[in-house]
N, C-alpha and C positions, 0 to 999 in steps of 0.2 A: 220630352215630355212630361216624366213619370218626376223630374228634380223638379219641376216647378209643383205639380203637383200635389205633390209628398209635404211640402212644409202648410200648405192648406189644408187637407186632408188631415193630420198630426193635429193642426189649431183645431178644426171644427170636432173634432172625436174627441177630444178632452174636452169644448166646452160644452158638448152633448153631455158628460158624466156627471154627476150629483157632486158639489166639492166637498172633500171629505170631512170627516170631524171634526172641530176645532178650525175650519177654514172658511170663510168669509166666501160668500158667493163669487163676490168681487172679484174678490184677489183670487180664486181658482182660475175666471175667467182672464185676467192678465197674463198667470201663467200659463193658460194656452195658448196664446198668442207670440207668450218668450218665446216657447218651448216649438213656434212653428216657426219665429225666426232662427233660432240655433240651427233646427232641423236644415234650413237654407242654407246655412252659412254651412254648416258641414257638405252638404248636397254642393252649393253655387252653380242655382239656375244662373244666377243675375250676376254680378258682383258684389263683394263684400260690402259696399259702400252704398249699395240699391237697396238692399236686403235691410239695413241696418235704419235706413230712411224710410221704407215702406213701412217696415214694424213700429217706429215712432208716431209715423202720421196716424196708422190706423190706432194704437190708444190716445191720442189727444183729441181721435175725432169719437172716440167711443168712450172718452173719460168720464161718461158721466154711470159708465157700465163696470168700467176696469179700473180705471185707477181711482174713482174715492168713494166711499161709501156714506150709508143713508149718513150716518152723523153729518160727517162732513155738507154735506148735499144740503142739509138742512140748518145748518149753519147763518145767520142773517148777514146779507152784504156779500156770500159767494160765492162767484162766477165762476164755474166749470170750466166754460171754453179760456175764459184768459188765463187761468190755473194752469190749464193744460198747454194751452200753446207757452208760456212760461218754462215750462218742466221741459216739454218739448225740446225747444232750444239752448236748456240748459246745457249741454254736452260742448256745444263752441264756441263759451266763455269760457269753460276751462285751461287752464294755465299747461296741465301735462298734455293734455291735446295738439296743442301747437307745439309742445316743444318737441315731440314724433316728429310732427308734419317739417318740424328744422334741422330735424335728422336726418329725413330723406334729402333734404338740399343739402349738407355735406357729404351727401353720396353723389346726388350730382354733383359738387364741387371736384369729387376725386375720379370721378368720371371723366368732367369735361381736362380738369388739369395734367391726368396721367401719374398722379402721385402714388394711387393706391396697387398699380400695376407696378411701380418702379420697385416699392418696397416689398411686392413680393417676389418679382425675379431678384433683386437684392438675395436675402435670404436665399434663395433658393441657389444663388451663383456661392454661397461660401457654405453650405451644407447637401449641396446634393447628390455629395463623389459615392453615395452608398444609399441602398433602398432608405434604409434606418436613417440617416442623416437627411432625408428626402422628407421623410416623417418629419421630423424636428422640425424642416422648416413649414412647412406646412402650419404644422402647430403655430410657431412663431409670428406669422405674419397673420395668421388668424387673432393670434393675442395680442398686437400691435397696432390690426383695426379694429378690433371690436369696441373699446373703450368711445370710441367717436363715431362708432356708425351703428347707431339703433336699428337699424332693415337689418335682420339678420343675411335676408335675400340679395338683398343690395352688398353685402360685405362679402359672401362667401361665396355667392350664385354670378353675383355681377364682377368682384374683384378677383379675390379667388380662383374661382372656375377657371375662368377665362383662360390662364396660365397655365394652371398645371395639367389641364388637358391637354394642352401640346406634348406632355411628357410622356406616355405611352409610344406612341409614333415613336420615338427614338430609340424605341429599343422593338419596333416591330408589335409592339401589343396594341391589338386590335380591337375596337368594339362589335360587341356582338358575335365574336368567333372565339374557338380555344386559348386564343396566345392572347385572350383579355388577362387571364391569371399571373401572367407572366410582369407584369406592376397595372398595369393600368386599372385594374381591380383594389390594389391593395392599395392605389395612392387615391380612388373615390373614397373607399371607404374610410379612412384619415380624414377625406374633406367631412364628410358628415357626420364624424363625430368629434371632431376638433369645434364646430362649428355648433354642436348643442353646449360640450364645457363651456368654452366661451361665452355663451347666450346666458347661462348662468352665471359667472362670474361676477359680470360689470351688470350695474345700474342700466347703464345707457347701452350696451349690446342687442340686446334684443326689445322690441318696442310693447310685448306685452309685459314688459316687465315694467313701466310704464305705468301700464295699463292697472296690473297690478296693486302697484303702491296706491294709486289714484283711488283705486276700490278698497285696502286696508283703512286708507284713514276716512273715507266715508262711512264704512260699516263700522268699525270699532274705533276710528279716532286716533291713531296710531301713527304715528309721522315715523318714513321711512330715509333718509338720506344715502347718498352716493356711500360717501364711507364706511358706516356702518353695514351697508348690505355688503361692502367688499372685504369686512373685518370678519362676517359671517362664513361667509363663502370660500376664503380663502385659502383655508386649509385643504377641503373636498376638491378645490379646482384647479388649485395648483399639485395634487398630488397626482389630480387626474390626468391635467396636460402631458405632469412629468410620465408617466407612466404609461402613455396612449400608446404612442407608435412600437412599445414593446409588446404591449396588451394587440393589436394588431399583427403585428409580427407572425406574434405567435400561435393566434386563433383564425388569419386568413394571410397566410405566409406569400410574397409576393417571390415567383418564380427564378428572379431576375436581384441577385443582391448589390452587386455592385457594378460601376462604373460611370466614366468619366465625363459622357456626355452628357448628362443634364446640367453639373456646372460651366460645361462651355457652351450651350446652347444660351443658357438666360444668361452670359455674360455676353453673349453676339448681340441679344436682342437688348440688351443692356446700350453695348456701344451702338446699335440703330438707334434707341431715345437720344441718346448726347448727354449733355448735363444739365443740370438740373432747370426748369424754364424758372422765368420770376412770376408763374401764374401757382407752379409747385410750391414756391418759398414762399407765397403768400398763403395761399392754403394752407401749408402746415403749418407758419405761424402760427395762423387763426385757428387753426383746430386743438393747438398747444395752447393757446389763451384760453382756450373754453374747457378744453380736460382739468388746467389747473384750476378756474374758478369755480368750474363743478366742482369739485374736491375739496376745495376749498375757502371757497365764497360763499358758501350757502348763508351766511347769516346778515352780512353784507346784500348781494344780489341774489337776485332769482333765478335758479337753473335755465327756466324757458326765456328770460332777459338773453342772460349771456348769447342761448341761442339764436334769439332773432337778433341782437347786433351781430352776430357774425356773419347771420345771411345776410343783416344788411350791408356790411361790411363788404362781401363778396359780391354783392351787385356793385354795389361803389368802383370797387377796383375789377372790374371786368373779369371778374374768375370765371360766370354765366350771368347772361342777361336773363332780363324780365320776363322776353318770349321763352326764354330755357326753361323756366318755372310752371308757365302756364300750359308747357308741351309736355311737362312732366306729372301725366296725369295717375299716375301710380302712389305720386303724395299726395292727391287731391282727392282720389279715392282713400287714403287712409284717412285723412282729415274725416271726409263726411262719417266711413265706419268708426273709427274709435269715438268721435264724437256722440253718437246714436247708441251705440255698445256701452260706456258710461253710465249715460240717459239711463236703457232701460235694463241696464244692472240695479240703477238705483232705484228703480221701480217698483223688484222684487220685494225691497227690504221695508217700500214705503206702503205696500200694498198688506206689509203684513208676511208674507209668504216666507218669506226666511228663517223669520223667528217662530211660526210655527212648524215649520220643514225640521228646524233644529232642533227643538221641545219633542219630536217625535224620532228623529235619530238618536238624539238624545239619552231617553227612556231606555232604549237597548245597549245603549255600554254602562249602564249604572254600577255602580261597585269597584268598577275599574280604574285603577291610578291615573292620575294625567298625563304623567309618563307615556304606559305602555298606550293609553289612549290618544296621543300625538301619533304616538310611530303609526298608530295603525290605520290614523285618519289621516297623512302622510302619503302613505302606501297605497291608500284606494283612491287618494290625488292624482299620484303617479301614474297607475297602472288603470285609469281613468281614459288616460290617455288614448286608450286603442280608440273609442267613439271614438273621438276625433278629426275632423284635417286642421284644426288651424288651434296654433294656442291659443291666440284674442279670444276663438268661442269657447274654449275650455277655460278659461279668465272669467268670462264674464259670468259663464252659466254654473261653474261653482264654485269659484273662488267663493262670492259672498254669503251661499249656503255653507262651506266648511268653514268658515271663522265665525259663524253666528252659533256652529254646533259648536267648535268650540268654545266657544264663551259663556254656555249651559255648563261645561263641566267645573265643578269645582275646583279650586287650590289652579284652573290650567292658568301657566304663564303665558299672558295671549302678547305679549309683545313679539316672546321669541317662535309661540306656533304660527303668528302671522308669516312672519321673518322666513320663517323654514318652509312654507307653504310655496310664498313668492319664489326662492330661489330654488325651487324643482322646476320651474317651466322650462327650464333651458335646457334641462340634462332627459327632460321626458319626451323629446322630440326624436327623439334616437330610435324609437321603439319602433315604426312604420315607414312604409315610402311615401305616406302621406301625411305624418304627422307635423312637415312643416314643409314653406316652401323649397325651400332650403335641400330639402331629401326628393322631390320633386325633379332637380336640377339635375342632383347627383346621377338619382336613377335611370332618369333620361339619358347618359351619356352612352350607354351602353355597355359599359364595362359592369353593372350589378344586375346579377339576374332577381328575378324576385323570390327565389327561393333563397336565395343567400341572402338579401336584403333584410329578409324577416328574420332568419336564422341570426345573424347577427346582432340583429335588433332586439331578440329577447336579450342574447345572452348580454351582449354591453347594455340595455334596461337595467338587468338581472344587476349587474357591477356595477353600472353609476349609482341607484338604490339603495346597494348595500352599504358600498363608500359613505353614503348620504347619511344612513342614519347610523352606521360605525362610527364616523368620525364628527361627519356634520350637527348629529342632534347634541351631543354630548357636550361637542366644544360652544355652541349656541348657547348652552343652559347653561355651561360655568361662565360665560364669560358674559351674559346679560344683555 
């Protein structure tokens, strides 16, 4: 009950306070509603899509008081009811929202045909003879699947985790038991941290990445494509992926170092699966085509169009049916969730709140060089994720404001700054057990205690952001 009351209470209490100096009253009311939505997304008394929809509906109904100022309302012929409805539905016509939906259909295809499981097992078979090699197999599986699976929960929680959760039992490593540290804990933390890195490495590896790109386009009119994203993060992402198994091996070492059983188990599982089915071959061909067009076809065909073409082809080739799509409630929930969140984030700029907040924050860092200000703002953005149980909520609530703050700093390289903010969204998910859906899956395995998760989250969070600031920031500023 308190989870349901808290968002309403926060919105109500904020609305009762007077608007701060320099901010209009209707903008303050909008911020109060927006804050209630964010609290709802964090506490989740209802699914995220429902919370977003309720927030948009409340704003649309109260539009003359929260969305439009006196000057707009006084314009001849202006109809706030019609304008509010157009605003409320604008997110559902957004191409990025439909690209995210299509990505969930890709994950459905992997699940239906078994291709994702085959890829993971093949890598374990070849690299699972030692704990360290197994770590690299998990990293490789994540890296292979990440570019074409925008749902990190579907990729890591639905494809990688079901495979690697079978590994500890081969060694007698049991959940919620002292034997968990033999190898199970090591494997599970590798899954958490590998997912975080790959989610930052590729634009299409994490749904909030796509949301962030859309917010950047709307807020500061800067376009970020797949290739420029990858080129910017590659030095950091590749370095972290190559060293991750070693880092986990040092900070959270397994009790068992070598064994032949893992590779043999994977070989038996692959033998049971048999040769690649026709559906697996079709899915492999379709997702390869999509990836190639996403990378090289940006000027010729829109990324969302590519994704929808592949989804249509999967239906036509019976990879999955229309009924399968209708039953994929997570995809439809995400469609409503992201459509409404894009709209609500846009509202912060529309009412002038973002500009006011940016000017207020900018006043506190007067005289600081653009590079130092950039590093401070990126670090604040990263560690603020401790306050969020959703990367989507974090992106929606903070990214527009951080962009606006940067825009007020003289000589701030806005394209590089916006890109760097977006690139942190994946790696920040390592910090806490509730920071992402993937973390919740691995934390629930019983191999990671709360104490270990918080400790490792702090250690690896510091490592990730340090490498990002030391390597990534200079690289992006140098290459432009």
